[in-house]
N, C-alpha and C positions, 0 to 999 in steps of 0.2 A: 559352393556358397551364394549365396546373392551378391549381385554386384555392388546394390547400394550398402550392403554392409563392410564389403571390402574395399570401398570406395571412403566409407567412413572409418574404417580402420587406418587406413591411408594416411585420410587427413589429419587423425590424431597426431601418427606418429611424425607427419610433415610440420604439424603446428607447435613440436617440441612439448606437448601436454605430458611427457613420461607416463602414460597409460596405454597400454595394451588391450585392443576389443577384443572382447570373448564371445558377446553373442548380441543378437539383434534385440534394440529396446522399442518402445511400442510406435515408435515415430519415427523409426529407421536409425536412428544413431546407434552405432554399437558401443556396448557397456565396456568401459575399462574393466581388465582383470579387477584390479584393486580399486575396488568400487568407494567412491569419494562419501564421506560426512556430509548431511546437506543441513544447513542450517539457513531458515527464513525468518528474516527479523522486522517485525510488520512495526511501523509507531501509527500513531493516531492522531489525525487533525494538523500535521506537520506540513506547513507552506514548503515549495519549491525549493526557496532561498535560504531557508531558516539555518541550516547547517554551513559549516566551514566551506568545504569543500563544493558547496553549490553557490557559493558567493555569500551567505553569512558572516556576521560577525559574533554571533553566538560560540562560543571554547567549547568545541566538538573535538579535541587532540585524537580520539580514537577512532571516530567516523572519517577523520581526514588520513589516518595512516592506513587504513583498509585501502580507502581510493589511490593513496598514492603506490601503495604495494597490489592494486586491482584493476578494475575497470569500470569508470562511469557511465552510465548511460545518460544521455542529453535528451531522447526522446522517448521515454517510457511512461505508459498512461494507467492510472487506475479504472475505477468507475464512478467516483464524485461523492460518496459516500462509506459508511463504515461499513455496514453489514453487506450490501451488494458487493463490497472489492473482497470480504472474506469469501463471501459464498463463491467468487470466481477464482479467487485465489487457489481455496482449498481443493476446487473441482475440476478446475480446465474449462468450465462450462462460463457460458453468458450468464448472469444471474438470474436474469427470468426462467431458464432451463431449469434452475435447483429449486424455485419457488419462493427466492427473496426478491423478486423483481422491484420491489420498493425498499421494504424494510422487515425487522423481524419482529416478532411480536415481544412486547415488555415483559417483567416479569408480571405474573398473573393475568392476565390480559390476552384476549387475542385480537387487539387493536389493529392489527395489520392484514387479517385473514380476509382477502377480498371475497375468498370462495371462487376465485380463479387459479386456473393450474401457475403460472407465473406469479402468484402473488399470495402466498399461503402463509407468510411469515415464518417460516422455518425451513430447514433442507430437506427435499424429499426423497422418496427413495431411487430415483432416476438419474442417479450420479453416486460416483466414487469420490472420495477425499482421496489425498496426497497420500494419508498416512495406512488406510487402505489398499492402495497399489502397490506402497513401495513393503507392505508387512509380508506380502506373497512373495517378496522378491530377496525375505530375509532380514531386512531391516529392522532395527528397535524403532519406535518410536515414541516420543515425548512433547508434551504441549506446554507451555507457562504463558498465561496471561489472558487475554479477553477474546472468548470464544464468540459471542452472538450469532449463532448459527440456529438458536431452537433452546429453549430451557425448558418449554410448560410440563414436558414428559422425559423420562430419563432417556428412554433409546436415540433422543435428538443430542445427548451430552457426549463430549468428545470421547470418553473412552468407549462406546457404543459406536462410533465412527472412525474408528481404527488407533487411538493413539493407547498405546500401555500404560502410560501414565500421563495425569495432567492435574496441575495448581492453578489456580486461578478465578476469573469471575465467568459467569456464565452469562450475565446482562450486557448490556452496552457501555455501561461508565459505572464509576463507583467513587465515594470517597478515598483518596488515597492513603489516607492517616485513618481512619474508621471504617474501613468497609463492614457493613452490616447486610444481614438477610434482608429482603428478596436479592440485594445487591452486595452482596458478601461474598466470601471465598470458600470455592470447592475445592477439596483435595481428592483425586479422583473420582468415587462417585459419593464422595460424605462433604457433606456442607457443614464448615468449621466456623466455631467462634473465635475472633482475633481478640487477646485482650494486651498485647505489648503496646506501651507507651510510645516505644521507638519505631513503631512499624511504619512503614511506605513500601507502597505496593510496589513500585518501581525495583527496589531492592529484593524483596520478595520473591519475584516473578523470577527474576535473574538468579537468585542463590538457590532456589530449588531446580531451574535448568540444569545449573550445576549439578545441583546432588543427584537429578536424574543420572545424566552421564557418567557421573563416578561412580555410582553403584552398578553399572551395567558389570556384569562378571566373563562377558566373553569378550571377542574381538571383532564381533560381525557389527558392518557400517549401522549406524542411527539418523534418523531424520529428528530434528528440531524443530519446532513452532513456537519462536518467541514474539509474543504480542502483546506488544504494551500498550497502557493506556494513556502513557504520556504522548503529546502534549493536552489531548483532549479536556475540556472544563471536568470538574470545578478547577479553578487555579489554586494549585496546592503543591509547594514546594517547602523543601527545608530551609529553614531559615539562612543558614550560612550559605545556601546557592543563591539564594534571592541576593544578599549583599554584594555578589561579585558582580551582578549587575545592575543594580539601585545607583540610578545619576546617568546611566549609559544611553538612555533613551531620551532624555531631555530635549536631543538633539530635535526629535519628530520624526514623524514616517516620511515627508519629502525630502529632509536630506538622507535618512535610514536607504530609502528606495534608490536614490540617486549612486548612492557607496554601493550599495550592494551589485546594482547591474555594472556599474563601472569593473567591480572584480570578476563578474560572472562572464563579461565579455574579453578583458586581460588573459583569463585563464582558457579562453578559447571553449568552453562552454555554450554560449549562445554568442549570436550574431547583435552587431550595434542597430538593432531596432528601435524604433520609437517605443517608447515605455506606455502602455494602457495608463489614461486619465487615473488620479488620486479617486479613491471612491468615498470620499470623505472630508471634510470641511478643512481647509488650512489648518495646518499646526500652529500658526502663528495669532489664529483666531481664538485660541483656548487662553482663557484666564491661568496666571501663574499655578493657583491650587487645582485647576483642571490637569494642568499639564503635569504637576509632579504626581496625580493620581493616576496619570496615562501612562506615566513612566514605570510607576511601580506596578501595574498589570502586567505590563510587558516584562518586566523583570522577573516577575514571577512565571512569566510563560517560558522565557529563556532559562531560567533555572530548570524548568520540566526537564527541557530538552537536555541541559547541559547533564542533569543527574541520568536520563536517559543513555547517553553517550557513556557515562562514565562507568553504568552498567554494562555497556557493550565491552567496553574493556576489561570488566571482570571476566564476561564470559571469555572475551580472546584469550587473555592469559593462562586461564584453567586450561583451555584446549594445548594452550603451545607447552604448559607444564608435563601435561599428559602425552606429549610427543602427537597430538592427533589435527594439530591445525595445518601443517603441510599439504594434507590430502583433504581438508574439508572446505568445501564452496559453501561461503557466507552471502547470502543475497538480502542486501537491506533497502525497505522500500516504506512510503507513506499510504494511507489508506485512501486520502485524499487531500485537496488542497488546504490550506489555513481556512478557520472556521469564522464567520461571522455572526454567527449566531449571537444572540442579545445584543443586536442593535450597533450603531454606529462607534459609540464609546464603552462598550461592551455591559455585559449583563450583571446584573444584582448589586445592593450598595456595596459602598466600597468596604464596611467590616464585616463583609463576608468573604472577600477576597482572601484567601490563604488562612483562613480558621477552620481549622479542622473540624466545630461545630456545624458545620453546613454543608449542604451538597445540592447540587442543581446548576442551573448553565450560569454559573459565576464564571463569566469570559474576558477576554481581551479586546473583544469586539472588532466590527467590520474595518475601520480605519488600520488596525496591524495587521486583519488579515489579510487585506490588500496588500501591503509591505511585506508579508509572508511569501506571499505568492509572486514577487518582484520576478521578472516586468510583464506578468501576463494580465489579462481581463479575468474578473471573477473570481469564485473560491468554491469551498464546498457546496454541494448540490447541482452547482451548474457542469454542463461539458464543456463550456470555452476554456481554454489552456489552464486558467487558474483552479479550476476544480477538479482537473484530473491528469495533470501532469505530475510526475513524481521523481524525484530523486530515484536513482537504482544504482549500488554499489554491488558490485561481483567481485570477490577474492576468494583465490583458491590458490595458493602459490606453487602449488604443483603441477598448475595447468597453465598458468598465465605470462611465460618467460618472455615471449613476444609483445604481450599488451599491457604489462605492467605499467602503472601510472599513465596508463591512457583514457581519452574520452572517445567513447563509440557515438556515432550519430545515427545509429540503426534505430529503427523505429520497432516497437514490440508493445503488446499489454497483458493483463493478467492471466488471462489464459495459456499465455507460454511457460509460466512456473509450472505446471502439470507436466507439460510436455518437457522440461529442461531436466524435471526431477526422475520422470520414469526411464527417458534415455539414457541418464547416467547410471541407475539402477538398474537396467536391464530387466526393467519390469514391464510385462503386457498389460496396458490399459484396455479393461474388458468390455465385451458387449454386454454382457449380464452379468449382475452380481446379486448374490443371496435370492436369486428367480426375480429379480427384477431387470428390465431392460435398462440400458444405461446409455445415454444420450451420449452422439459422438463427440470427441473433443476437437475445436478448430484449434489446437494451439501448435506452434512451431518453436520446437525447441531453441534456445537463446547460446546452446553452448560454442556452436562455431563464433558468435560473435563475442564471447568471453573469451574464447581463444585465439582468435586472428582481430579480431574488431570488426568484422564482416558477417552476413550470414542472407540467406532469401527470407524476406519478410512477408507480412501479410500483402496481397493486393487491394483489398476495404478492409479497415478496422471499423467497427461500429461500436455505439454508446447511447445509452438512455438513460434517465434518473428521473422522475418526477415529470415526464412529458418533454424535458429538454433534450433533444436527438442531437446526434452527430456522426459524420462519416468521413474517414481518411480515404485517400486514394494516392499513394506517393507526396507529391508536396500540395496536392490539394485538400480543404478540409467544407465542409458545409455542415451549418451549424443551426437548430429550430431552436426557438426559445417558447416556453409553454404559455407562456402570456400573450403572441401574438395571436390575436384573431383568425387571420388567415393560415387555417394549417399546410398550405402550400408556401408559405413563406420561408423563403432561406437563406443564410448569408454563405458567402463563398469567400475562401479566405487562401494565397499563397502563402503556405506556412514556411515556404524558405525565404522569402521576401519580406514576411508580413507575420510573423509568429504571434505576434502581440494582438492579432485580431483587428486590425483600426480600418484596414481600406479592403469594403466591401465590394468584391467585383462580382457579383450574382447578375447584376443587370448585363454585365458587358459578356457573360458567359453562361448564357440561358440552358442551352445543350448540357452543358458539365453538370450544371446544377439538376437538371432531369434526371441525367444517369445517375447522379451520386443520390438524390433523393428516391428514386425508384429503386436502389440498390438497398437505403435502408428500411424501406416498407419492406422489401421480401425479407429482408433478414428478421424484421420485427413479427413478420406472422410466424414466419420459421423458430422463433425461441420463446415462443407465447410473450410477446413484450405488446401492451395496448399502447398504441400508439398515440392516442388522445383520448381525452374525456368522454364517456358514450359511445365509444367504440365498444363492438360485440368482441366477447372474449372468449376462448376454450375456458368450459369447467368441468 
């Protein structure tokens, strides 16, 4: 037997995982004989500090319980935007390698198809999804929620990309109460109409996910991808949930950020760094009428998060009743940081907030997004920490006896999810699929970190969205903003001392900046990323 496989077998035994290695997975990890079910829960536009176990005041008892009985990652990253994150998560590749280097084409248009290899606006054929790979290892594959990886042609839909069952939206957002086509509901390959006056997407996504699992007739493992649209705009929540939070935000974003950061430090999640500056006017400068409006917007947002948590609890309870919870790995994360779209104080007039008649950028605004991402700089779209840092909770009772309730500070990012899933499934990540060459994944399994709290991570981690660029090596992170005229201007931060990115050390360490930026450009060339407007690209 291969020495690496043998060592991984011994590793699993030594870790007390309660699983015995049977065969080599695609990244070297030996797959357990009693392979786990795998559930990936992805939420939409939720900030780093919103949920209770990451410092938030929003009532999220079910996620908090998963954290108490699992492992929290303090330094896990997404790719700063909805669909590039989904592309990377689903394929184990950098988004540009999948054809979604920027955005997915909206319904009925090819708006984001730039004609360049990395920017077509839909998943290309040079990748495989987690569902496609795990099916080859005998897994059932289910999806509920937001797809956002291509919808103009049926071959781009979930069932054509490896899923056995699908219920959700193909587009990037919808009305929560009255989803209508072209942003309506699709069941498997059929677009359906919703006429239920009590309909709410977060509930429906969960109910159908549970239904898919219950309808499974054999004992083979399953992979579930549950991708909520909450708390993405429009601000839509049940009135009874909104009432739970109404008035709690009259303290304002300044006080809220202080309280959240204090809890983050006390729980050992983050160090006592100086918080990034408030990115809005002072709360006390608002009129009482405006304060009441902003309290309402944030209350609706909090209600969306709370409802999502309630639904995660429904799924967990169902798995427990079916006797499946102990050997199910649940991974929970967000697709990007809190969303500042809609302006400083939120998008759309107040009478459209939580009004089922309206869809669009009805949002809570930059001021609250800044609070959602406490204590970090910036938000969705950007590759400063506020845009790319996400909670990651890993819950797997059968395997986490030694790490239950702990926080790991090991780093990782989305390409590692494919590696984790294929290793546990004993699946082989292919070089070719359906006659097409498949890009090699750079992902590294998270399983050692989940079981022991430690792992060998990436020497470099790379990020790019809308020409915002970043590269991390160990504690060092170099960042470039798209609006800077000088393409060679990079900021440099020591994230151990300054993860809020306030002390730029670029002038003091020019050789390190040169190394990191050079590595980033090499990466950009390899993955079909356009580093700056006007650059020549592969077509």
